[in-house]
MARLO-690831 format. One line per 10 residues: number of its first residue (from 1); their letters; for each residue x, y, z of N, C-alpha, C, CB. Coordinates in steps of 0.1 Angstrom, whole numbers. Glycine has a CB too. Layout:
BEGIN
NUM = a = X:Y:Z:X:Y:Z:X:Y:Z:X:Y:Z  ...
//
This chain:
BEGIN
1 = mnqtdrvtir = 170:459:495:159:456:492:149:460:501:158:445:489  136:465:502:127:466:510:115:458:511:125:476:509  104:462:517:93:453:523:88:451:507:81:461:536  88:460:500:82:460:484:87:453:475:83:472:478  98:446:475:110:441:473:107:428:476:121:447:479  96:418:481:100:405:483:104:398:475:94:400:488  113:390:483:115:375:474:108:363:478:129:370:474  105:356:466:97:345:470:104:332:466:82:345:464  103:323:475:111:309:471:100:297:468:123:304:485  100:293:456:87:283:451:97:274:440:73:294:442
11 = pmtlddiddv = 90:260:437:91:253:432:94:256:418:83:247:434  105:253:412:110:256:397:101:249:389:125:251:393  96:254:376:87:250:367:95:252:355:74:257:368  91:245:342:99:245:332:97:262:326:94:232:321  86:269:329:84:282:327:97:293:332:69:284:334  101:286:343:115:291:348:129:293:341:119:283:358  128:277:330:142:276:323:149:292:319:139:267:308  143:299:313:149:312:309:155:321:313:144:317:304  149:324:327:154:334:336:166:325:344:142:339:347  164:311:346:176:302:354:188:304:345:173:284:355
21 = llvehqafat = 187:302:335:195:301:322:204:315:323:184:301:307  199:324:326:205:341:328:212:338:339:192:355:330  206:333:350:214:330:362:225:322:361:206:324:371  225:313:357:237:299:354:246:307:346:231:283:342  246:314:337:254:321:328:260:329:336:248:327:317  259:337:342:263:348:350:272:342:362:249:356:354  267:330:366:271:325:379:286:313:376:255:317:386  284:307:364:294:295:363:298:299:351:288:279:364  313:294:350:323:292:340:318:282:327:335:286:348  313:272:335:305:261:328:293:260:326:307:252:331
31 = pwtrqafene = 283:265:321:271:269:328:262:252:322:264:287:322  251:249:324:245:238:323:237:243:312:239:232:337  232:236:305:222:239:290:208:238:296:224:227:275  202:241:287:186:240:290:181:229:288:177:247:282  185:219:280:182:203:280:189:199:295:189:194:266  194:204:301:200:198:316:189:200:323:215:207:323  189:212:324:175:219:332:159:209:326:173:240:324  158:211:316:148:203:314:145:188:317:148:204:303  157:180:318:160:168:322:160:167:334:171:164:318  164:173:343:163:176:356:147:175:362:168:189:357
41 = ltinqyatyf = 142:185:355:124:189:360:118:177:356:114:204:351  120:171:344:110:162:339:116:147:338:105:167:324  128:144:338:130:130:339:137:126:354:139:125:327  145:132:358:153:131:371:140:129:381:163:147:374  140:118:385:129:113:397:133:118:411:129:95:399  148:122:411:152:125:426:153:138:424:165:119:432  154:147:416:160:158:415:145:170:419:168:159:399  148:179:427:138:191:431:145:205:430:133:190:446  139:214:421:148:226:422:140:238:425:157:228:409  142:245:433:135:259:436:144:273:432:131:259:454
51 = vaehhqqsig = 132:284:429:138:292:425:137:306:435:134:293:411  142:317:437:140:325:442:135:339:431:152:326:450  120:340:435:116:350:427:113:364:430:107:347:421  117:374:421:112:388:424:108:396:411:123:396:432  100:403:418:90:408:404:89:400:393:94:419:398  82:387:394:79:375:385:94:373:376:64:380:373  104:377:385:117:368:377:124:362:385:128:377:369  129:349:381:136:340:388:155:347:388:132:322:378  160:347:401:169:356:405:179:347:408:165:365:414  176:336:414:184:324:417:177:313:419:191:326:427
61 = ycgvwviide = 183:301:422:180:286:426:190:278:429:174:279:415  182:268:436:189:258:438:184:247:438:194:259:446  195:234:436:189:221:432:193:210:443:194:217:417  183:199:442:189:194:452:184:177:445:183:200:468  190:166:449:188:151:444:186:147:461:203:143:432  174:137:462:172:132:474:171:116:470:159:138:481  181:109:472:182:96:472:181:83:481:191:95:468  171:82:488:170:73:498:168:83:511:184:62:498  181:80:519:183:89:529:194:98:528:184:83:540  200:103:516:210:111:517:204:123:503:226:102:515
71 = ahitnlavlp = 211:135:506:207:144:496:220:152:492:194:154:502  220:156:478:227:161:471:227:178:466:226:152:463  232:186:471:228:200:464:237:202:452:231:213:474  230:201:439:234:202:424:242:215:422:221:202:414  229:223:424:236:242:422:231:248:431:231:252:409  235:261:436:231:270:439:237:284:433:231:268:451  227:292:430:236:305:423:224:318:423:241:301:403  227:330:421:220:340:426:227:350:416:221:343:442  216:357:409:221:368:399:232:379:410:205:378:392  244:384:403:250:391:411:245:402:414:260:392:409
81 = qyrgkkiget = 237:409:409:231:423:418:221:417:427:223:435:408  219:409:431:213:401:442:220:393:452:205:392:436  233:393:449:241:387:459:244:395:474:255:385:452  245:389:484:248:393:497:235:401:503:262:403:496  222:393:495:209:398:506:203:388:513:197:404:499  212:379:513:208:364:519:199:359:509:199:364:534  196:356:500:190:349:490:194:337:489:191:355:477  207:338:486:215:323:486:211:315:498:233:325:487  213:321:511:211:313:523:196:314:522:219:319:538  187:319:518:172:316:519:171:304:511:162:328:513
91 = llrkvllfaa = 175:303:500:172:291:491:176:277:497:179:293:478  193:277:501:198:267:511:189:261:520:208:273:518  185:271:527:174:271:540:165:260:539:165:284:541  159:265:527:147:257:520:147:243:516:143:261:509  161:244:509:165:230:505:168:222:515:178:229:496  173:225:524:178:214:536:166:212:544:192:218:546  157:220:544:141:220:552:132:208:542:132:238:551  132:209:532:129:199:520:133:186:523:136:203:507  149:186:520:154:173:525:151:165:534:164:173:528  153:174:547:145:166:558:133:163:557:144:172:569
101 = mkraksvtle = 126:169:555:109:163:552:108:151:542:100:176:545  119:151:534:122:138:526:128:128:531:128:139:514  129:131:545:137:121:555:153:119:551:130:106:553  157:124:544:171:127:543:175:128:557:175:139:535  189:123:556:193:124:573:211:131:568:193:103:584  216:132:557:226:140:555:222:147:540:240:132:557  232:158:539:231:167:527:246:170:522:222:182:532  253:165:509:264:170:507:265:179:493:273:157:506  276:184:493:279:195:480:294:193:481:273:214:481  294:198:463:307:202:461:309:218:459:311:194:448
111 = crvsnhiaqn = 324:221:465:325:237:461:339:241:458:320:246:473  341:247:450:355:254:445:363:256:458:352:271:438  373:252:456:383:255:470:384:269:468:400:248:472  385:277:457:388:291:457:374:300:461:394:295:442  362:293:461:351:299:468:349:303:479:345:294:468  355:310:488:351:314:502:341:321:507:359:320:505  333:329:497:322:334:503:312:320:502:316:347:495  310:314:492:302:300:494:305:293:507:306:290:482  314:288:507:322:280:518:316:286:531:341:281:519  319:300:533:313:306:544:299:305:548:315:317:544
121 = lytklgfkkg = 291:303:537:276:304:540:272:289:541:267:313:529  277:278:537:278:265:539:282:262:556:289:259:528  294:267:557:297:264:572:289:272:583:313:267:575  281:285:581:272:289:587:262:282:591:269:297:582  257:274:581:244:262:579:249:251:585:240:258:563  261:248:590:264:233:595:272:227:588:254:225:595  275:228:577:285:220:566:300:219:572:287:228:551  303:207:570:317:205:576:323:201:558:319:191:591  337:202:561:348:198:550:348:185:551:363:204:552  345:175:542:349:163:542:360:155:533:337:158:541
131 = girksyysdn = 361:165:524:374:157:516:376:168:502:368:138:509  384:162:496:388:170:483:385:160:472:404:177:482  379:168:460:376:161:449:387:163:439:365:165:444  398:158:434:408:170:425:407:168:413:424:170:427  406:182:407:404:185:393:390:186:394:410:175:382  383:188:399:367:182:397:364:191:384:354:186:412  364:205:388:359:214:376:365:213:364:359:228:378  358:207:352:366:209:338:367:221:333:360:202:327  363:231:337:370:243:329:381:250:332:361:253:328  387:248:346:401:249:349:407:239:356:402:259:355
141 = hedaivmwvn = 404:224:359:405:215:369:409:222:382:413:205:365  400:227:388:404:232:400:395:224:411:402:248:401  403:221:421:397:210:432:386:213:436:404:208:444  377:204:440:362:207:449:365:201:463:347:197:443  359:211:473:359:207:486:347:201:490:362:217:494  346:187:494:332:180:495:328:186:510:333:162:495  316:189:510:312:190:522:298:184:526:312:203:525  297:185:539:282:179:540:279:182:557:282:159:536  264:180:556:259:183:571:249:172:576:252:197:572  249:168:587:239:158:591:224:168:596:246:149:605
151 = is = 214:162:591:200:172:592:193:162:603:189:175:575  195:149:606:184:144:612:189:140:630:179:132:601
//
């Protein structure tokens, strides 16, 4: 991507859901539903989502729940054709900054044990492996690695 192909990170709105669902369906074996995203944006008082926008299309997104002094990354996904361009890293950095601004002291997430690319990104940003959730993923019962980082 060159300078004219700028990517903007901004808060997600209900108008972004169609694009986010395209990302979701290309990224996950068991994608979230429209209703799940609507609930996150309108009902869940702890949830905040950011989108990466390119030419007025959401090409990636990241969600976080901040509850008291802990944050939990719910999802992070980027369209396949935009992967490897640091968009996921930029989204995650934005979410970590947001969590710190909300006075979270730590951030956690789950990651498939087979997803080494994601684990490398999380490790790069300071996350450490903290445990295993057995059979966490409903599509194939794959284990999840719990990762966390202190941000305060």
